[in-house]
C-alpha positions, 0 to 999 in steps of 0.5 A: 816227508813232504808236507802239503800246505793248503792254500786258502781260495780267495774270497769271491764277490758271490761268496758274501751274497746270501740265498736272497741274493742280498750282500752282507754290507760288513763283508762287502767292506772287507771285499773291497778293502782287499780287492782292486777296482778291477777285480770287483768290476770283473765280478759285479757284471750288473748294477746293484739294488741299493736301499734308498736310505743307504744310498743317500747316506753313504754312496751318493754322499761319497761318490758325489752322485756321479752319473755313469752313462754306459753299462760297460764296467771297466775302470775308465768308466771312473774318468768318463763318469759325468759329474751330473747329480741325480737326485730323485725323491721317494716316498717311504713309509715311516717304518722305512725312513730311518737309518738301520731299518733293514731293507732300506739299507739293503744291498742286492746283487742281480744275479740268477739262482741255480734253481730260478723259477725262471729259466731264461738266463736274461730274466732275473726275478723279484718277489717275497718267496724263496724261489725268486732270484732276488728275494725281498722279505717284506709283506708289501711284496708280492710272491711274484712281483717283478722281473728285470730283463737284461737285453744288449746291456740295457735293463728293464723292469716289468711288473708281473702283476704285483699287488702293491705295484711297481715304480721307476722314479715315482712313476707307476709301471704298467703291469706286463710293460717293460720299462728301462732303467738308468743308472741312479733312477729309484726303483720301488716295490711297493713300499721299499725303494732302491737306487739302481746303482752302478757297480763302480759307484758302490766300490768307491762309495765303500772305498771312501767309507773305509778310508773315513772320507 
């Protein structure tokens, strides 16, 4: 009698992203340790929003703050990275300034939800409510706060009339106006600050953390 052995499916990057589009840090470490850079970049099609505290403490420290001058995610980007350090400042409230302070250490993946409130596949919504594509659970964030627009391998942030505002590199974004995002720029929603990080930066930072470098 034949016995059928069930082979478990390989874990996908999306499997470790929760309903808020937040990536579990420990599961991300495990995913990176078990997958090649090519698999990671195939599945990470957009940059990540990395909490400024985590970025400064791990990603930038471990990758040298390299600036990736392209949005084409392939292995050659590693060699093509310009070793130019970009270190924008970002003001945070005392409650968010310490390591381990929740959202300040969060990693969010840019992705569309199946039940997104925005039907346009090239617009990623950001807000406090669960029907946003990226949910930032902080009362400084408006229910409908901002959008990231993807157009021809470029990324633009749009504030949709939030209460506490959106800024890029500490320059306020005028509501309704598109502002292009570059890799390593800071993006603040109210008091919550992130870095717009290239997937290769995230992968290399995690790999070096795993190796204890």
